[in-house]
N, C-alpha and C positions, 0 to 999 in steps of 0.2 A: 561273642568269641569265648568269654570266660577266662578265668585266671588259672594258669598251670602252676600250682603251688610247688610242685616238685622241681620244676625248672627254676623257679625263683630260689628255692632252697639250695639247689646245686650251685647257682650263681653266688649266693651269699656265702656258702662254705668255701668256694674257690677264691673269691675276692678276699674274704677274711683271712684265709690261709696264706695268700700271697703277702698281705700286709703284715701278718704275724711273723712271717719269715724275715721281713725287712726290720721289724721292731726287735726281734730276737738278735739279729746280727748287730744291731746298733746298741744293744743293752750294755750298760756299764758293768753289770755283773757285781760280784761281791766287792764291797768297798767303794764302788762308784768311781773307779779310777779313770774311765774314759771321759774325755771332755765333750760336753754336749752344750750347744747354744741354748740359752734359756731366756724367755721373756715372761712378763706377767700380763694378766688380763684384768679381771674385776678387782683384784687386791694383790698384795705382795705374796700371799700364800696360794693364789690361783695362777698356776704356771702353765706355760706351753713351751714345748721344746721343738727344735728343728726336726726331731724324729716324728713328733705328732704331725707336723706339716707334711713331711715326706710320706708318711703312711697314708694320710688323707689324699694326697695327690696321686699316689699309686692306686688307691681305691677308685678315685675319680676316673683315672685313665682306663682302668679295667672295665668299669661300668659303662663308660662311653663306647667301648668296643663291643662289649657283650650285650648291653641293653641300650642301644642308641636311642636318644630322644627322651629317656626317662629321667626326671629331675632327681637331684640328690641333695639332701640336707645333711651337712657335716658340721661337726662342732667347730672346726677351726676356720672354715671359710663361710660359715652360716648357710649359704645356699649356692648351688651351682648357677652358672649364667642362665638366666631365664627361669630359674626355679622360684616359685612362691614359697612362703613358709609352709611347713608340713601341715597337712589338713586342708590347705587351700589348693595345693598343687594337683591333687588327684581330682580331675575334672569329670570323671565318669566312672562307672562301676568296674571298668577294666584298666583304669589308669593307675600305674604304680609309681610310688615315690620311694627312694632308698634313703634310709636314715642310718647315719654312720657315726660311730665314735672311734677314731683311729687309734687312740690309746685311752682306755678307761682306767684311771688310776695313774695319772701322769706323775704325781708326786712319788708314788711307789717306784715307778720306772726310773725317775731321776735319782733316787737313792740306791738303786740296785735291789730293792725289795721286790720279790718276784710275783706279787699279787697285782697283776694288771692284765688287761685283755683288749682284744680288738672285737668290736661289736658291729654287725651289719644286719639290717632288717629291711624287708620289703613291706611297705604299707599301702593299703588301698582305702581311700577315703578316711585317712587318719588312723586306720586299724591295722596292726601288724598281722600279716598272713604267713610270713616265713622269716626265719632269722637264725643267725649263727653267732656264737660267742667263742672265740678261741683264746686260750691262755698261752702266750708265746713261749714261755720258759718251760712248760711241760708238754705243749702240743695238744692238750686236752681240748676237745671240741664239743660244745653243747649245741643242740640244734632243735628246731621244732617247725612244724607247719600247723596252721589252724585246723583243728579237728584230726590231726594226724599224730598227736602225741609228741612227747619230748624225749630226747635221746642224748646220751653221753657216750661218744665213741662206739656206737652200735648197741648200747645197752639202754633199754627203755627205762625211763625214770618215773618214780612215784614219790610224792611228798611224804613226810613223816606223819605220825599220828599220836602226838603227845596226849596223855590222859587228862591233863589239867594244866592250868596256867602256871602253877608253881614249878612244873618240870619242863617249861617251854624255854628253849634257847633262842634268844632274840638278837638279831643282827641289826645294825643301824649305821648311819654315816652322818657327817656334819658338814655344814655349809662353810664357804670360804670367808664370809663376812663374820667378823669377830663377835659382834653383838648377837647375831643370830645363833652362832655356835653356843654362846652362853645360855640362850633360851632352850636350845636343843639339849644341852647338858643337864639343865634343870629337869626337863621332862624325863630324860633317861635315868637320872639319879632317883627321881621319884618312883619310876617303874621298877628299878633294879631289885628292890626287896620283894617283889611279887612274882619274879620269874626265876628260872634256874640260873641264868647268867646272861651277859651281854657280849657280843662279838662285833668287831669293827675292822673290816678288811681294807677299806680305802678304795674299793671298786664296786659301784652299784651293780654293774652287769654281773660280776662274780657273786655278789651277795644274792641276787635273784636266782642265779644258777645254783647256789648253795641251798636255797629253799627247795628248788626242783629236785636236787640230788638227795635231800634229807639230811644234809650236813648241819643245817640250822632249821628251826621250826617256823620262824617268822622273820620278816625284814620290814623295817619301816624307816623312811627318810623323807624329809621335807626339802623342797627346792630343786629337785632333779629336773633336768632338761629332757626333751623327748629322746635325744640320742642316748642318754644314760639308760633308759629303760626299754627302748623299742624292741630289742631282741630278747633281753633277759626276762622281761615281764611275760612275753609270749611263752617262753620256755617254762617259767614257773607255772603259768596258768595251765599249759598243756600237760604238766606233771600232776595237776590236780589242785594247785593252790587256789585259795580264795583271793581274788585280786581286786585292789582298789587303786585306780590311777588318779593323777591330779584332776580335781574337779568332781570326782565321783561321790565323795562322802564329805560334805561340808563340816561335819562334826570333827574330822581329823585335821582340818585346815585346807585351804584352797589348793595347795600344791603338795599334798602328801601322797606318797606311794606306799602301799602296804600289800605284801604278799605273805600269806599265812596258811599253815596246815588247817584244813577245815575243822578239825576236831577242837581247835581252840580259837578259831577266827573271831567269834563274837566276843570272847573273853579278852583277847588281845586288843581288839578295837575299843572295847569299853574301858580297859585299863589306860590306853593311850589318851582317850578323851578325858578321863578322870585326872590324868597327869598333866593336862594342859596342852594337848596336841594342837588345838585350834588357835592357840596364842603363839605358837612357834613361828 
């Protein structure tokens, strides 16, 4: 039967858009004045809000109606009823699993800082084939299909082309575990003198989209979950980024994600290895 990637993309965009509208309506805005119920997960800095759960539930309901029978892996509920962990759920070449982050950048959302996103991707056999990332506070929508390019609100995207490592703008992020954050900070501190500068948005999905858009030249982070990168990594790759996902390059560490402009991809990877990426 084959996979209709355009149909999957239309679903991803629609579902992400509906969830983004819900998140935008619930946003605290400047000053964080609206009361939002908050709980913690892996640590006191790893938070989940009632809006994360409401957004994921909305996505689940929409997918159940639009794509009945297809499992969903979501950050807050782990898996839908009957869904296996992503990568196991796709039992055939035409079997689709939806991978969802209902709010990527929850801490930003909680503080009213506008850098957060809704991420929805369709995967087949653990590989993203369509995805959308929507930034609720601006409405910007990044999207891609495998082999079909990456787009921001109808404009085709292409990664940057820095001439050398020293003029490369590197984005990163940090884990919730305090000890691991310290190791990540040491790696980035060591790398800082070799690149143009460092950026840290607090949303992996938006950082990957920033690579695709040419707003940064490279992005590296350890410890991401599949829902953090499922849509954004496809968008970066389809915009021309050199991509390494968790498990791809043991030199960077078992759970490193790296998206980079091809012109400096080897230099960035070598720098991170030299700065201790494998020990992060």
